[in-house]
N, C-alpha and C positions, 0 to 999 in steps of 0.2 A: 488485721488485713481486711479492707473491706473492697469488694469488687463492683460496687455500684456504680462508681463513676467509670465514663469510659464507652465510647460508641461500639466496642466488640460486645458488650453484655446487655445493650437495650433490650428490653422486653422478656429477658430471662426470670423467672419466678426464684422465690427463696431456695428452694430444694435445688435448683440448677446451680445457683450462685455458690451454694455451700458444697456441691460435687467439686465445681472448678476450684474453690479455696482449698479442698483437699489435695490437690496436684501443683498447686502454686507455689513458687518458692521466692521468698523476697531476698534480695541482695542489695548491698550497698555497693555503690560504684563512685569512683573518684574522677575529677576533672583530667580530661585527656585519655581516659582509658578507653580502650577498643573493646566495644561488646561483640561484634562480627565485622568481618571484611567482605565485600562485595567478590562472588565467584566461589566463597566457602560452602560447604555442605550445610543448609539450613535445617537445624535441629530443635530450634525452639522460637517461640511466639514470646515477645515481651510488651509489657504495659508499664508505662511511666508513672510512678507514683509519686515522686519529688524531684526537683533539679530540671536538667536539661539535656537532651540528646540530639547531635548533628547528625544528619543523615547526608552522605556523600556519594558521589559515583566518580569511578576513573575516568579520566577523559584520555590522558597517557600515561605511559608508566609513572611519572614523578609529578602528574597534576591530579589532584581531587577538586571535583567540582561541587559546592555545596549544593544539597538540593533544598533542604528544608531543617528546621530547630524546633524540635517537639518540646513544648514547655507547659502543656496543661496535663494536669493529673488525669490519667485515664487514657492520655495518647498511646496507640499500638503501633508497633513496628516489628519486623521480622516475618511478616506473614507468608513470606515464602516458605516457611515450615509447613504451612497447610496445601500448599498447591504445587503440583508437580511444574519442574523436574526438582523441587526442593533444593535449590541454590539461592543463596542472597542475591537480590538484584543491586543492593547497595551496600555501602559499610555503615555502621552504627559506632558512633563515639559519644563518650560524656562531655557535653559543653560546660556543665557545672557539676559539682558534687551533688550526689542525690541517691535515690533508692528506686529500683526497678523491679518488678514482677515479672518471674520467669515461667513460662510453662512448655516443659519438653513436648516435643511434639508427638512422640508416641503416646504418652498416657492421654495427651489431649485429644488426637484421633480417636483413642479408643473411647474415650468417654464419649465423644461425638457420634460413634457408631453404636454405642449402647442406647444412648437417650436422643432418638432422632430428632425430637423437637428443641432439643439444644443444639445440635449439629445444624439443623436448618436456621436457626436464628441466628446463629454465629457466622454462617457463610453468606446469611441474607445481610447480617451488619456489616460484613466484609465486602461484599459487592457494593452496598451502599457507599462505604466509605471511598472504595476505587473510583466509583463513578464521579464522587464529588472531587477526588484529586484529578481525575482527567479532566472536569470541566475547569479547575484552577489551571491545569496545564495549558489547555486550549486558549484560556483567557490570556496567559502570558505569552504565548506564541503569537496571538493576535498583536499584542503591545510590540514584541520584538519586530513583527513583520511591518508594522505601521511605521516604526522607527527607522528601520532599513529603506522601505520605499520611500520615506521623507528624505532620506539623505543622499539618495541617488537622483531624487528629483531636484536637488538644489543644485 
């Protein structure tokens, strides 16, 4: 297993990568398999090794809205495990058979507190990732509002 790919690990040195590999657990996942559900206690962070994972949110009891599909090796999901209130804000389901790397939150947080440099880099990478997602969301909102505005003017 190599953790060199993926934005969560940008800037980490070889020793830090080896520490993370020591707590990482590789798991095979099947198409349709639910990894976690929105609202559940967040107890692990995941990194996509191969395959695809769909992230969704519940709009109503029986309706899930697709948010994105992760397809790139190194894509991270389940970051709620690192941030209070430690509850998953989305659901994750396998869109294709594949492999994921699981980091249980307690050992990961312990490692981050013992190696402050590692912890700061991971949290900085996480912040960078969230700002990029926020930028993308704002762009999508602009498109939706332009479409709505144009339809009301017709």
